[in-house]
C-alpha atoms as one frame of an Amber mdcrd trajectory, in Angstrom:
protein
  -9.035  -5.275  -3.276 -12.457  -3.621  -3.276 -13.913  -3.351  -6.814 -16.569
  -1.007  -8.373 -19.397  -2.735  -9.922 -18.988  -2.937 -13.727 -21.337  -3.206
 -16.742 -21.099  -5.506 -19.737 -17.788  -6.850 -20.793 -15.739  -4.264 -19.144
 -13.455  -5.268 -16.343 -14.163  -4.053 -12.870 -12.587  -0.622 -11.834 -10.735
  -0.514  -8.428 -12.311   1.895  -5.844 -10.375   5.070  -5.372  -9.405   5.444
  -1.967  -9.456   9.005  -0.643  -6.915  10.683   1.784  -5.485  14.079   3.049
  -2.245  15.410   4.005  -1.655  18.349   6.331   1.101  20.741   5.338   1.840
  22.778   8.621   4.633  25.563   8.555   6.974  27.039  11.046   8.869  29.847
   9.327  10.379  28.148   6.321  10.150  24.735   7.948   7.372  22.011   7.387
   6.020  19.427   9.753   6.812  15.816   8.776   6.195  12.487  10.682   8.091
   9.277  10.710   5.734   6.418  10.471   5.865   3.775  13.297   7.313   0.452
  12.587   4.064  -1.561  12.869   2.240   0.451   9.949   2.350   0.350   6.344
   5.689   2.256   5.084   6.874   2.010   8.758   9.966   4.205   9.235   9.343
   6.402   6.496   9.156  10.075   6.781   6.051  11.738   5.169   3.608  14.887
   5.792   0.885  13.932   8.426  -2.710  12.945   7.146  -4.624   9.754   6.558
  -7.991   8.595   5.042 -11.169  10.111   4.380 -14.146   8.537   5.970 -17.445
   7.944   3.984 -19.623  11.001   3.935 -16.525  13.049   5.318 -15.381  16.233
   3.663 -11.510  16.558   3.384 -11.276  19.406   5.552 -13.024  17.413   8.344
 -10.871  14.395   7.600  -7.719  16.396   7.857  -8.934  17.851  11.445  -9.700
  14.527  12.690  -6.664  12.712  11.505  -4.367  15.270  12.901  -6.315  15.471
  16.159  -6.176  11.369  16.450  -2.402  11.041  15.308  -0.868  14.288  16.734
  -3.441  15.512  19.333  -3.491  19.087  17.793  -6.338  20.979  16.563  -5.841
  22.649  12.983  -7.701  24.564  10.316  -7.515  23.637   6.801  -6.681  27.154
   5.181  -5.943  26.392   1.637  -6.157  23.290  -0.739  -2.908  23.072  -2.263
  -3.495  20.402  -4.564  -4.167  16.541  -5.194  -1.937  13.825  -6.011  -2.419
   9.971  -6.893   0.091   7.753  -4.805   2.397   5.802  -7.227   1.266   2.111
  -7.776  -1.873   2.756  -5.634  -5.246   3.636  -5.625  -5.004   6.323  -3.185
  -5.761  10.017  -4.362  -4.736  12.458  -1.686  -5.661  16.096  -1.081  -3.044
  18.244   0.264  -3.916  21.146   2.550  -2.052  24.251   3.743  -2.966  23.983
   7.428  -2.640  26.053  10.516  -2.000  24.663  14.197  -4.709  26.415  16.340
  -4.694  24.366  19.458  -3.498  21.353  21.308   0.192  20.320  22.271   1.815
  17.693  20.154   1.135  14.088  21.456   2.053  11.788  18.715   0.110   8.568
  18.660   2.835   5.995  19.283   1.030   3.196  17.463   1.191   5.474  14.145
   3.948   8.012  14.740   7.342   7.393  15.670   8.877  10.888  15.444   7.733
  14.324  14.651  10.115  16.997  13.038  10.119  20.511  11.542  12.277  20.340
   8.340  13.475  22.595   5.752  12.600  21.550   2.053  16.127  20.667   1.239
  16.307  18.329   4.014  12.903  16.746   3.061  14.323  16.103  -0.400  17.504
  14.523   0.875  15.645  11.876   3.403  16.664   8.447   2.610  13.428   7.116
   4.012  11.171   9.882   2.653   7.928   8.875   0.751   7.902  10.023  -2.891
   4.924  12.070  -2.363   7.051  14.430  -0.205   8.396  15.823  -3.584   5.203
  15.939  -5.144   3.776  18.293  -2.045   6.650  20.279  -2.172   6.094  20.841
  -5.903   2.511  21.564  -5.208   3.652  24.370  -2.756   6.089  25.673  -5.374
   9.070  25.114  -3.170  10.856  22.709  -5.800  10.360  22.754  -9.681   8.632
  19.850 -11.214  10.917  16.916 -12.262  11.875  17.029 -15.689  10.521  14.330
 -18.090   7.508  13.324 -15.685
């Protein structure tokens, strides 16, 4: 684990890893990807996205990641919010994005499937990442869970 340099007697602090999530819509449905078997969380459904490279803005990272993974060109329209991945040092910024060019050509090394889904379907996925619910909450599609 990469650590941030610390001062005095304080323990080192893990470095935060930044990422982005793209929320694309078609009518009332949202685009989800199923992660390929050979990568982290393989087989799980999630919103498309990826890491922010050093010196890169989250808008630029979203455009780059969706071009690399899906073969499409997007515009980040509106920042929806941010979330921290449970038990992780990843902080993700979710963007409402528009598909403005290119045909979907998922990169097989990273993506096993791509589907448009209704929010209720997303919530019922057996192999859905917990961050999916958080993104739907940020969008105002589902209410926040009680007691959290």
